[in-house]
BAFI-3210 file (N, C-alpha, C; in Angstrom, 3 decimals, decimal comma, padded with zeros to 6 digits):
// residues 276
n [1|2|3|4|5|6|7|8|9|10|11|12|13|14|15|16|17|18|19|20|21|22|23|24|25|26|27|28|29|30|31|32|33|34|35|36|37|38|39|40|41|42|43|44|45|46|47|48|49|50|51|52|53|54|55|56|57|58|59|60|61|62|63|64|65|66|67|68|69|70|71|72|73|74|75|76|77|78|79|80|81|82|83|84|85|86|87|88|89|90|91|92|93|94|95|96|97|98|99|100|101|102|103|104|105|106|107|108|109|110|111|112|113|114|115|116|117|118|119|120|121|122|123|124|125|126|127|128|129|130|131|132|133|134|135|136|137|138|139|140|141|142|143|144|145|146|147|148|149|150|151|152|153|154|155|156|157|158|159|160|161|162|163|164|165|166|167|168|169|170|171|172|173|174|175|176|177|178|179|180|181|182|183|184|185|186|187|188|189|190|191|192|193|194|195|196|197|198|199|200|201|202|203|204|205|206|207|208|209|210|211|212|213|214|215|216|217|218|219|220|221|222|223|224|225|226|227|228|229|230|231|232|233|234|235|236|237|238|239|240|241|242|243|244|245|246|247|248|249|250|251|252|253|254|255|256|257|258|259|260|261|262|263|264|265|266|267|268|269|270|271|272|273|274|275|276]
n.u [-008,888|-011,456|-013,353|-012,456|-010,037|-008,524|-005,193|-004,329|-002,204|-000,806|001,370|003,896|004,368|006,130|008,306|012,123|011,995|010,731|011,473|014,306|014,727|015,855|015,950|017,969|019,256|017,228|016,329|018,842|018,450|015,693|016,021|018,182|016,675|015,624|016,548|018,591|020,597|020,638|018,208|015,776|014,149|011,312|009,342|006,165|003,595|001,317|-000,800|-000,016|-001,866|-002,263|-000,417|000,985|002,819|005,132|004,535|006,993|009,139|011,403|014,365|013,982|012,059|012,204|013,752|012,048|009,836|010,998|011,174|008,817|007,617|009,255|007,738|006,358|007,608|007,382|004,908|001,749|000,132|-002,434|-003,969|-002,932|-004,286|-003,847|-004,284|-004,923|-004,232|-006,031|-004,371|-004,687|-007,671|-010,626|-013,516|-014,802|-015,443|-013,953|-011,107|-010,009|-008,848|-008,619|-006,654|-005,559|-003,478|-000,789|002,855|005,850|010,355|010,773|008,746|005,543|002,649|-000,633|-004,387|-006,657|-009,350|-011,631|-011,402|-012,700|-014,932|-016,653|-015,949|-016,961|-019,870|-020,339|-019,934|-019,732|-017,306|-014,843|-013,361|-010,230|-008,258|-004,628|-003,762|-001,575|-000,814|000,923|001,058|000,147|001,230|004,407|004,996|005,110|007,201|008,684|007,228|007,214|009,348|008,919|006,883|005,872|003,700|001,305|-002,043|-003,183|-005,228|-005,669|-006,717|-007,544|-008,126|-010,708|-012,746|-012,488|-013,290|-014,063|-016,627|-016,766|-014,729|-014,585|-016,668|-015,568|-013,556|-014,994|-016,466|-014,593|-013,506|-015,670|-015,649|-013,129|-013,202|-012,301|-010,017|-006,506|-005,225|-003,336|-003,423|-002,494|-001,946|-001,369|000,590|002,095|002,793|002,954|003,792|006,038|006,589|008,923|010,977|010,943|008,198|006,866|006,955|006,400|003,515|003,810|004,171|001,292|-000,330|001,292|000,822|-002,084|-002,305|-000,918|-002,068|-004,836|-006,772|-008,605|-010,448|-009,507|-007,693|-008,241|-009,434|-007,560|-006,370|-008,368|-008,844|-006,571|-004,276|-002,624|-001,322|-001,752|-001,861|-002,790|-004,532|-007,590|-007,233|-005,826|-007,083|-009,318|-008,054|-007,280|-009,916|-010,740|-008,058|-008,427|-011,571|-010,926|-009,265|-007,055|-005,616|-003,942|-001,504|001,708|004,592|007,223|008,594|010,247|010,627|011,759|012,222|013,660|016,451|017,481|017,501|018,316|017,846|016,071|013,970|011,898|010,306|008,937|007,096|007,601|006,632|005,999|004,248|003,015|-000,014|-001,790]
n.v [005,455|006,935|009,680|013,192|014,313|016,171|016,656|016,071|016,734|015,383|016,773|015,448|015,721|015,192|014,030|014,682|014,613|012,414|010,688|010,862|013,327|013,357|012,030|009,924|008,754|007,977|005,980|004,433|003,834|002,766|000,371|-001,298|-001,820|-003,895|-005,539|-006,826|-008,676|-010,445|-010,699|-013,205|-015,791|-016,321|-018,622|-018,761|-019,983|-019,730|-017,702|-014,266|-012,280|-009,635|-007,125|-006,305|-003,414|-000,870|002,538|004,140|007,019|006,790|006,057|004,468|002,797|001,288|-000,295|-002,987|-002,691|-003,497|-006,005|-007,010|-005,816|-006,518|-008,599|-008,487|-007,837|-008,619|-009,522|-009,654|-006,818|-004,229|-002,546|-000,716|-001,638|001,329|001,621|003,154|005,003|007,084|009,746|012,591|015,120|014,932|015,200|012,947|009,538|007,723|008,619|009,620|010,731|013,738|014,114|013,018|011,571|010,904|011,753|010,969|011,393|009,440|009,851|010,141|008,396|007,125|007,217|005,202|005,874|005,089|003,168|005,053|006,234|004,283|002,995|005,186|005,268|003,001|003,189|006,345|008,992|010,752|013,180|014,334|017,647|018,575|017,165|015,920|013,725|010,860|008,053|006,569|007,349|006,775|004,114|003,756|004,373|001,878|000,593|001,530|000,256|-001,862|-002,841|-002,840|-001,223|000,916|001,534|003,422|003,366|005,338|005,202|006,281|005,809|006,974|005,606|002,954|001,141|-002,678|-003,485|-001,465|-001,532|-004,417|-004,359|-002,349|-003,854|-005,703|-004,815|-003,473|-006,356|-006,983|-005,202|-005,252|-007,396|-008,641|-007,751|-007,330|-007,312|-006,080|-005,600|-003,154|-002,808|-000,024|000,230|001,323|-000,345|-001,084|002,227|004,188|003,064|001,819|-000,239|-003,629|-003,765|-002,832|-004,797|-007,147|-005,775|-005,943|-008,493|-009,322|-008,019|-008,935|-012,081|-012,055|-011,734|-013,080|-015,549|-015,315|-013,638|-011,041|-009,585|-009,697|-008,252|-005,481|-005,754|-006,331|-004,199|-001,900|-002,901|-002,623|-004,801|-004,439|-002,757|-000,600|001,099|001,737|-000,364|-001,218|-000,898|-002,656|-005,353|-004,342|-005,301|-007,656|-009,075|-008,168|-009,557|-012,221|-012,776|-012,849|-014,937|-015,346|-017,789|-017,394|-016,182|-014,868|-013,306|-012,000|-009,767|-007,459|-004,940|-002,528|000,842|001,178|-000,430|000,458|003,525|003,579|003,890|002,917|003,749|004,651|003,780|002,367|000,389|-002,199|-004,124|-006,784|-007,723|-010,730|-011,933|-013,729]
n.w [-019,808|-018,920|-019,032|-019,408|-021,472|-020,703|-019,673|-016,301|-013,514|-010,731|-008,802|-007,091|-003,822|-002,376|-003,280|-002,712|-000,417|001,284|000,311|-002,635|-004,908|-007,028|-010,243|-010,946|-008,800|-006,900|-008,428|-007,907|-005,119|-004,931|-007,023|-005,201|-002,601|-003,588|-004,600|-003,023|-002,204|000,862|001,444|001,916|-000,334|-001,266|-002,521|-004,734|-005,264|-006,256|-008,303|-007,953|-005,683|-003,930|-001,950|000,914|002,447|003,853|005,015|004,911|005,564|003,134|003,668|006,063|005,839|003,437|003,386|004,122|002,165|-000,061|-000,298|-000,275|-002,656|-004,801|-005,721|-007,530|-010,296|-013,545|-013,398|-015,278|-015,193|-015,750|-013,859|-011,154|-007,076|-004,787|-001,694|000,896|004,557|005,267|006,227|006,630|007,471|004,981|003,384|003,962|003,850|002,558|000,174|-003,834|-006,143|-007,679|-010,107|-013,200|-013,380|-011,332|-010,618|-010,700|-009,229|-011,437|-013,388|-014,994|-013,423|-015,207|-013,830|-012,827|-014,381|-015,191|-013,318|-011,329|-011,710|-011,665|-008,898|-008,060|-008,377|-006,378|-003,702|-001,780|-003,007|-002,148|-004,041|-004,612|-004,602|-004,990|-002,408|000,166|000,911|001,333|001,680|-000,234|-002,262|-002,173|-002,616|-005,569|-006,916|-006,340|-007,899|-010,174|-011,455|-011,528|-012,941|-016,251|-017,646|-016,060|-014,175|-011,783|-009,416|-006,383|-003,707|000,118|003,090|005,628|007,324|008,331|009,970|009,782|009,475|006,722|005,606|005,136|002,791|000,858|000,236|-000,912|-002,657|-004,292|-005,427|-006,776|-008,634|-009,969|-011,089|-014,171|-014,513|-015,311|-012,069|-009,760|-006,181|-003,977|-000,574|002,050|005,003|008,030|010,595|014,803|016,428|017,809|020,219|022,631|021,305|022,398|023,511|020,599|019,185|020,443|020,035|016,925|016,160|016,456|015,135|012,296|012,691|012,953|009,713|007,928|009,368|007,308|008,232|007,947|009,788|012,112|012,954|012,693|014,425|016,675|016,687|017,619|020,012|021,417|021,360|019,000|016,688|013,493|011,188|008,832|008,987|008,389|005,401|004,821|005,617|004,276|000,971|001,637|001,815|-000,868|-002,207|-001,299|-002,921|-005,371|-005,842|-003,828|-001,428|001,038|003,318|003,154|005,652|004,644|005,276|007,621|010,102|012,329|012,642|014,945|013,549|012,088|012,507|015,159|017,052|019,929|021,937|020,597|018,740|014,290|013,022|010,544|008,205|005,004|003,091|001,039|-000,849|-002,265]
ca.u [-008,964|-012,594|-013,514|-012,029|-008,904|-007,633|-004,418|-004,562|-000,919|-000,915|003,111|005,119|004,174|007,022|010,080|012,980|011,485|010,195|012,570|015,603|013,649|016,770|015,652|019,073|019,293|016,022|016,346|019,268|017,632|014,764|016,529|019,636|016,436|014,547|017,539|018,944|021,104|020,858|017,241|014,865|013,744|009,482|008,667|005,089|002,676|-000,497|-000,889|000,226|-003,120|-001,758|000,780|001,437|003,632|004,273|005,029|007,416|009,793|011,835|015,328|013,429|010,914|012,188|014,214|011,084|009,110|011,398|011,142|007,378|007,571|009,818|007,352|006,142|008,534|007,236|003,451|001,077|-001,535|-002,685|-004,093|-002,418|-004,815|-003,191|-005,218|-003,707|-004,904|-005,912|-003,439|-005,442|-009,258|-011,400|-014,877|-015,298|-014,767|-013,137|-011,311|-009,580|-007,189|-008,834|-005,997|-005,642|-001,903|-000,003|004,097|007,643|010,547|010,691|007,773|004,489|001,779|-002,137|-005,313|-007,483|-010,299|-012,942|-012,947|-012,928|-016,180|-017,224|-016,362|-017,799|-021,387|-021,444|-019,441|-019,392|-015,669|-014,080|-011,723|-009,068|-006,788|-003,341|-003,989|-000,588|-000,749|002,625|000,964|-000,329|002,812|005,314|005,383|005,032|008,529|008,911|005,763|007,810|010,417|009,108|006,228|005,968|002,970|000,052|-002,626|-003,269|-006,496|-005,116|-007,205|-007,121|-010,132|-010,735|-013,456|-010,752|-014,141|-014,595|-017,997|-016,622|-013,232|-015,027|-017,740|-015,202|-013,114|-016,091|-016,668|-013,602|-013,201|-016,924|-014,926|-011,593|-012,961|-012,251|-009,110|-005,242|-004,781|-002,268|-003,698|-001,570|-002,037|-000,258|000,390|002,794|002,532|003,106|003,633|006,619|006,500|009,897|011,575|010,093|006,852|006,460|007,734|005,430|002,256|003,516|003,536|-000,191|-000,897|001,011|000,219|-003,336|-001,812|-000,498|-003,391|-005,477|-007,703|-008,258|-011,338|-008,694|-006,059|-008,795|-010,092|-006,374|-006,158|-009,110|-008,723|-005,373|-003,578|-002,118|-001,622|-001,662|-002,022|-003,724|-005,811|-008,844|-006,240|-005,020|-008,293|-009,837|-007,103|-007,289|-010,755|-010,847|-007,565|-009,357|-012,786|-009,854|-008,646|-005,961|-006,013|-003,192|-000,531|003,266|005,119|008,219|009,641|009,579|011,641|011,394|012,563|015,549|017,594|017,657|018,557|019,388|016,984|015,434|013,114|010,383|009,630|007,291|007,363|006,676|005,809|005,629|002,845|002,397|-001,634|-001,512]
ca.v [006,432|007,903|010,828|014,153|014,209|017,428|015,962|017,055|015,697|015,952|016,989|014,961|016,520|014,506|014,233|015,142|015,607|011,264|009,788|011,442|013,736|012,884|010,582|009,259|008,712|007,515|004,600|003,405|003,644|001,524|-001,005|-000,729|-001,995|-004,240|-007,009|-007,199|-010,060|-010,856|-010,562|-013,926|-015,522|-017,278|-019,449|-018,534|-021,589|-019,432|-015,741|-012,531|-010,589|-008,455|-006,486|-005,122|-002,751|000,245|003,558|005,546|007,834|005,157|005,421|003,931|002,115|000,977|-002,011|-003,137|-002,334|-004,134|-007,423|-006,976|-004,914|-007,530|-010,158|-007,810|-008,025|-010,048|-009,819|-009,226|-006,197|-003,292|-002,115|-002,000|-000,255|001,152|002,350|003,869|005,291|008,776|011,010|014,336|015,311|014,868|015,705|011,650|008,245|007,274|009,515|009,225|011,984|014,753|013,985|012,617|011,670|010,934|012,122|011,188|011,251|008,285|010,244|010,047|007,091|007,465|007,378|004,775|007,073|004,120|002,459|006,073|006,376|003,254|003,049|005,848|004,572|002,132|003,508|007,356|008,715|012,133|013,444|015,642|018,207|019,318|015,900|015,930|012,709|010,211|006,655|006,561|007,844|006,757|003,003|004,158|004,625|000,665|000,138|001,840|000,293|-003,144|-003,039|-001,829|000,187|-000,041|002,626|003,314|003,103|005,355|005,259|007,014|005,331|007,187|004,793|002,385|000,079|-003,996|-002,767|-000,260|-002,046|-005,734|-003,165|-001,961|-005,222|-006,457|-004,356|-003,397|-007,288|-006,923|-004,613|-005,560|-009,830|-008,751|-007,063|-007,676|-006,672|-006,125|-004,816|-003,278|-002,290|000,465|000,555|000,609|-001,185|000,216|004,135|005,761|002,593|000,799|-001,748|-004,840|-003,084|-002,870|-006,311|-007,682|-005,087|-005,558|-009,900|-009,542|-007,689|-009,789|-012,983|-012,034|-011,258|-014,427|-016,237|-014,767|-013,700|-009,538|-008,742|-009,637|-006,982|-004,661|-006,269|-006,213|-002,211|-001,255|-003,800|-002,566|-006,089|-004,483|-001,702|-000,942|002,836|000,913|-001,876|-001,439|-000,588|-004,397|-005,876|-004,380|-005,915|-008,950|-009,050|-008,477|-010,618|-013,689|-012,951|-013,195|-016,240|-014,912|-018,471|-017,981|-015,053|-015,612|-012,942|-011,921|-008,880|-007,274|-004,458|-001,379|002,528|001,343|-000,702|002,218|005,538|002,717|005,061|002,351|004,401|005,054|002,964|002,504|-001,288|-002,276|-005,319|-006,563|-009,682|-011,315|-012,375|-015,260]
ca.w [-019,093|-019,468|-018,684|-020,049|-022,574|-020,460|-018,663|-015,102|-013,146|-009,287|-008,863|-006,408|-002,484|-001,083|-003,889|-002,387|001,397|001,835|-000,782|-003,402|-005,840|-008,603|-010,440|-010,615|-006,478|-006,715|-008,858|-007,339|-003,612|-005,561|-007,097|-004,549|-001,995|-004,529|-005,173|-001,327|-001,473|001,392|001,660|001,365|-001,981|-001,111|-003,641|-004,674|-005,758|-006,889|-008,685|-006,934|-006,078|-003,150|-001,642|002,194|002,324|004,601|003,861|006,129|004,349|001,913|004,330|006,629|005,305|001,950|002,780|003,793|000,962|-001,395|-000,131|-001,198|-004,220|-005,837|-006,192|-008,764|-011,384|-014,679|-013,302|-016,228|-014,435|-016,033|-013,234|-009,153|-007,001|-003,400|-000,708|002,541|005,338|005,496|007,028|006,419|007,570|004,147|003,669|002,944|003,990|001,219|-000,914|-004,870|-006,832|-008,985|-010,950|-014,483|-013,400|-010,649|-011,160|-009,280|-010,395|-012,423|-014,873|-015,182|-013,562|-015,129|-013,372|-013,706|-014,341|-015,622|-012,278|-010,373|-011,820|-011,840|-007,502|-007,373|-008,303|-005,626|-002,715|-001,840|-002,364|-002,294|-005,239|-003,544|-005,496|-003,970|-001,409|000,599|001,545|000,904|001,849|-001,664|-003,443|-001,453|-003,493|-006,531|-007,765|-006,491|-008,996|-011,697|-011,465|-011,331|-013,866|-017,356|-018,170|-015,636|-014,353|-011,026|-008,611|-005,535|-002,490|001,155|003,763|006,772|008,078|008,204|010,840|009,446|008,485|006,221|004,888|004,741|002,073|000,152|-000,464|-001,918|-004,065|-005,398|-006,053|-008,270|-009,886|-010,576|-011,670|-015,052|-014,473|-014,701|-010,971|-008,519|-005,398|-002,454|000,777|002,523|006,362|008,501|012,380|015,685|016,775|018,721|021,555|023,273|020,657|022,351|023,569|019,152|018,420|020,390|019,065|015,635|016,278|016,808|013,342|010,707|013,304|011,867|008,135|008,047|009,435|006,535|009,842|008,222|010,545|013,254|012,175|013,204|016,586|017,295|016,368|018,302|021,700|021,501|021,299|017,676|016,006|012,077|010,879|007,821|009,371|007,174|004,806|005,336|005,844|002,157|000,567|001,716|001,393|-002,613|-002,867|-001,278|-003,615|-006,520|-005,771|-002,385|-000,077|001,990|002,933|003,591|005,796|003,580|005,576|009,082|010,975|013,043|012,347|015,425|012,942|010,540|013,312|016,726|018,356|020,056|022,408|019,710|017,223|013,700|012,746|008,925|007,840|004,165|003,124|000,126|-000,733|-003,363]
c.u [-010,294|-012,222|-012,317|-010,224|-007,696|-006,052|-004,083|-002,897|-000,971|000,918|003,240|004,372|006,018|008,008|010,700|012,912|011,354|010,893|013,239|014,399|014,662|016,480|016,274|018,990|018,847|015,946|017,647|019,428|016,973|015,154|017,929|018,083|015,370|015,480|018,342|019,336|021,239|019,236|016,653|014,193|012,083|009,486|006,786|003,971|001,009|-000,151|-000,898|-001,208|-002,318|-000,892|-000,048|002,937|003,704|005,219|005,553|008,220|010,894|013,530|014,769|012,690|011,700|013,136|013,008|010,069|009,611|010,695|009,555|007,440|008,546|009,191|006,451|006,493|007,812|006,233|002,964|-000,176|-001,375|-003,806|-003,582|-003,405|-004,436|-003,924|-004,361|-004,082|-005,175|-005,237|-004,360|-007,347|-010,235|-012,736|-015,418|-014,538|-013,883|-012,453|-010,154|-008,716|-008,680|-008,082|-006,012|-004,263|-000,765|002,061|004,877|008,668|011,266|009,315|006,266|003,103|000,110|-002,894|-006,013|-009,124|-011,850|-012,861|-012,947|-014,452|-016,674|-016,899|-017,008|-019,576|-021,756|-020,684|-019,268|-018,066|-015,767|-013,056|-011,058|-008,560|-005,703|-003,503|-002,336|-000,103|000,266|002,070|000,762|000,910|004,065|006,048|005,310|006,016|009,197|008,316|006,329|009,389|010,510|008,037|006,622|005,300|001,719|-001,003|-003,148|-004,565|-005,904|-006,426|-007,212|-008,202|-009,239|-010,928|-012,732|-011,867|-014,494|-015,690|-017,222|-015,414|-013,767|-015,737|-016,811|-013,875|-014,135|-016,497|-015,994|-013,274|-014,550|-016,376|-013,733|-011,841|-012,220|-010,679|-007,743|-004,995|-003,784|-002,586|-002,558|-002,000|-000,800|-000,693|001,052|002,343|002,928|004,122|004,528|006,338|007,831|010,076|010,606|008,878|005,771|006,086|006,202|004,064|002,471|003,314|002,161|-000,519|-000,509|000,800|-001,353|-003,412|-001,792|-001,465|-004,890|-006,914|-008,008|-009,380|-010,808|-007,677|-007,246|-009,434|-009,229|-006,389|-006,821|-009,190|-006,875|-003,722|-002,570|-002,226|-001,264|-002,588|-003,136|-004,649|-006,931|-008,288|-006,017|-005,859|-009,228|-009,339|-007,173|-008,643|-011,556|-009,679|-008,487|-010,638|-012,357|-009,431|-007,279|-006,602|-004,381|-002,300|000,668|003,864|006,524|008,795|008,633|011,226|011,046|012,428|013,856|016,389|017,936|018,295|019,395|018,789|015,750|014,357|011,742|010,691|008,608|007,587|006,509|007,216|005,638|005,234|003,033|000,837|-001,127|-002,727]
c.v [006,565|008,845|012,025|014,226|015,190|016,885|016,752|016,201|016,284|015,334|016,344|016,114|016,410|014,409|014,927|015,366|012,762|010,975|010,951|012,210|013,662|012,123|009,792|008,174|007,636|005,679|003,665|003,109|002,448|-000,011|-001,668|-002,059|-003,349|-005,875|-007,397|-008,261|-011,152|-011,211|-012,789|-014,332|-016,721|-017,802|-019,258|-019,634|-021,109|-018,025|-014,884|-011,894|-009,598|-008,355|-006,031|-004,780|-001,657|001,010|005,237|006,458|006,342|005,199|004,302|002,803|001,191|-000,143|-002,887|-003,689|-003,077|-005,560|-008,374|-006,811|-006,426|-008,033|-009,679|-007,984|-008,971|-010,373|-008,748|-008,178|-005,030|-002,330|-002,366|-000,169|-000,219|002,078|002,000|004,243|006,775|010,293|012,755|013,673|015,523|015,315|013,939|010,630|007,643|008,349|009,070|010,788|012,136|014,789|013,100|010,996|011,446|011,465|011,951|011,654|010,492|008,822|009,970|008,513|007,660|006,796|005,969|005,272|006,619|003,457|003,262|006,405|005,528|002,315|004,519|006,043|003,751|002,486|005,052|008,064|010,169|012,119|014,562|015,939|018,799|018,452|016,184|014,759|011,537|008,935|006,083|005,946|006,934|004,352|003,335|004,131|003,226|-000,007|000,847|001,589|-001,722|-003,931|-002,394|-000,500|-000,508|002,008|002,326|004,086|003,896|005,483|005,603|006,843|006,376|006,445|003,565|000,593|-001,311|-003,256|-002,665|-001,373|-003,335|-005,197|-003,507|-002,815|-005,746|-006,021|-003,856|-005,097|-007,664|-006,208|-005,316|-007,127|-009,538|-008,144|-007,575|-006,975|-006,512|-005,399|-004,549|-002,198|-001,767|001,002|000,536|000,681|000,045|002,018|004,390|004,259|002,314|000,029|-002,985|-004,393|-003,231|-004,025|-007,091|-007,464|-005,609|-007,286|-010,315|-009,188|-008,774|-011,382|-013,654|-011,879|-012,805|-015,834|-016,144|-014,820|-011,754|-008,729|-008,924|-008,315|-006,100|-004,223|-005,495|-004,440|-003,049|-001,585|-002,864|-003,879|-005,687|-003,129|-001,094|000,232|002,668|-000,092|-001,822|-001,223|-002,354|-005,172|-005,811|-005,072|-007,041|-009,533|-009,592|-009,320|-012,060|-013,167|-012,929|-014,176|-016,050|-016,081|-018,191|-016,171|-014,962|-013,364|-012,954|-010,725|-008,546|-006,676|-003,505|-000,435|001,625|000,823|-000,360|003,397|004,785|003,874|003,383|002,126|004,763|004,145|002,838|000,660|-000,877|-003,544|-005,285|-008,303|-009,465|-012,248|-013,400|-016,141]
c.w [-019,737|-019,146|-019,571|-020,471|-021,634|-019,237|-016,864|-013,940|-011,892|-008,962|-006,999|-005,177|-001,353|-001,901|-002,938|-001,042|001,854|000,956|-002,037|-004,473|-006,920|-008,792|-010,751|-009,199|-006,674|-007,238|-008,585|-006,295|-004,032|-005,844|-006,043|-003,048|-002,198|-004,718|-003,902|-001,763|-000,837|002,237|001,069|000,110|-001,174|-002,364|-003,871|-005,269|-006,352|-006,724|-007,619|-006,592|-005,061|-002,540|-000,317|002,357|003,288|003,942|004,951|005,497|003,886|002,744|005,216|006,483|003,855|001,870|002,881|002,656|-000,390|-001,592|-000,757|-002,835|-005,974|-006,712|-007,446|-009,926|-012,099|-014,393|-014,546|-015,661|-015,423|-015,701|-011,473|-008,279|-005,022|-002,393|001,236|003,372|005,402|006,491|007,531|006,663|006,018|004,754|003,429|004,172|003,710|-000,049|-002,151|-005,304|-007,810|-010,144|-011,886|-014,252|-011,941|-011,321|-009,565|-010,188|-011,190|-013,680|-014,541|-014,632|-013,634|-014,549|-013,378|-013,789|-014,346|-013,970|-011,015|-010,653|-011,241|-009,435|-007,236|-007,087|-007,473|-004,507|-002,841|-001,548|-003,239|-003,265|-004,604|-005,272|-004,146|-002,392|-000,623|000,985|000,472|001,064|000,776|-003,130|-003,334|-001,966|-004,408|-007,453|-007,663|-007,623|-010,462|-012,393|-011,434|-012,413|-015,005|-017,149|-016,550|-015,167|-012,791|-010,095|-007,093|-004,253|-001,207|001,568|005,129|007,478|007,666|009,946|009,726|008,766|007,287|004,755|003,829|002,674|000,743|-000,281|-001,348|-003,003|-005,639|-006,024|-007,299|-008,898|-011,087|-011,733|-012,919|-015,790|-013,996|-013,198|-010,113|-006,816|-004,012|-001,116|001,530|004,002|007,152|010,216|012,955|015,978|017,350|019,806|021,355|021,665|021,490|022,466|022,013|018,737|018,306|019,948|017,894|015,459|015,307|015,562|012,300|011,164|012,159|010,515|008,140|007,718|008,713|007,103|009,105|009,307|011,526|013,549|013,153|014,352|017,081|017,700|017,901|020,059|022,185|021,672|020,142|017,779|014,839|010,969|009,543|008,057|008,292|005,413|003,931|004,845|004,322|001,493|000,056|001,698|000,227|-002,530|-003,174|-002,899|-005,519|-006,648|-004,781|-001,941|000,671|001,501|002,977|003,791|005,311|004,003|006,555|009,186|011,328|012,360|013,496|014,338|012,103|011,833|014,485|017,575|018,830|021,363|021,844|018,765|016,556|013,309|011,915|008,985|006,385|004,138|001,651|000,478|-002,284|-003,109]
res [m|s|g|s|t|f|i|r|v|r|p|s|p|i|a|g|t|w|y|p|g|n|p|d|t|l|t|e|m|v|d|a|f|l|e|n|p|t|d|q|t|f|r|l|n|a|p|l|r|g|l|l|t|p|h|a|g|m|r|f|s|g|g|v|a|g|k|a|f|r|y|a|r|g|l|d|v|d|v|v|v|v|i|s|p|s|h|h|l|f|d|a|d|l|v|s|t|a|y|t|h|y|e|t|p|l|g|r|v|p|v|a|l|d|l|v|d|r|l|a|a|e|i|p|l|g|r|v|a|k|d|p|e|h|a|v|e|i|g|l|p|f|l|q|r|t|l|d|h|f|e|l|l|p|l|s|m|l|d|q|s|w|r|y|s|e|k|l|g|q|v|l|a|r|l|l|k|n|r|k|v|l|l|v|a|s|s|d|l|s|h|f|y|i|n|e|t|a|r|l|l|d|a|t|i|l|n|a|v|a|d|y|h|p|a|e|i|i|q|a|d|e|q|g|r|g|f|a|c|g|r|g|a|i|a|a|v|m|v|a|a|k|a|l|g|a|t|q|a|t|i|v|g|y|a|t|s|g|e|i|n|h|d|l|s|k|v|v|g|y|g|a|a|l|f|n]
***
């Protein structure tokens, strides 16, 4: 890491609510999602460059998230880039963290401060403290259980236009070309539609992912044909992953919240995908 050696740890604002605050309980939950014996296994024919994972409360979306994160096991990775939408208003189109480490009940994750600095030299980048953003953090326990050691580049997007998302993906690919990297797009799909409508909207987004058409993801959302709160995050990860060698996307999981709480009147959609 570059910059000051003074450690500034971001305490988790969501441990104990969005996921268990007890380390043993959290480990048990994450491992169960990663090791679900009923899940289909996909054989990768090229190196894994990126993932699409959901970011709702772990009880709801962890089953789908685990279908993607399990493929991180055994990867030789030194930095993980997690891109999410910004659920909070900050005075910047793109924000990272002012801390040197993220903390979860499973331990501390160091921030890739050198990459934060290098990215800030390319794109205006806010650095926030005391942020309540859940969408980057919710996947960290999965990464902590699947990877040995890694640094984190946490990013949250306010501007999710195609123009901005494409630029971010291109810049990240250039900065990361000599790093052992895993890219993670953190996004849920449709929000609070009846189950049947949600599945139609989500299919539009996931078809665009499977066809490796990132611009269509954003266009479908803007036109109301699909919905993804992290449409720009998905697009940016797909652009960067392709520049780093990915040629295909595989959908490995999908569900709605209705399958967990049995309320089909207003659901949230969750998708998982691999980019390799």
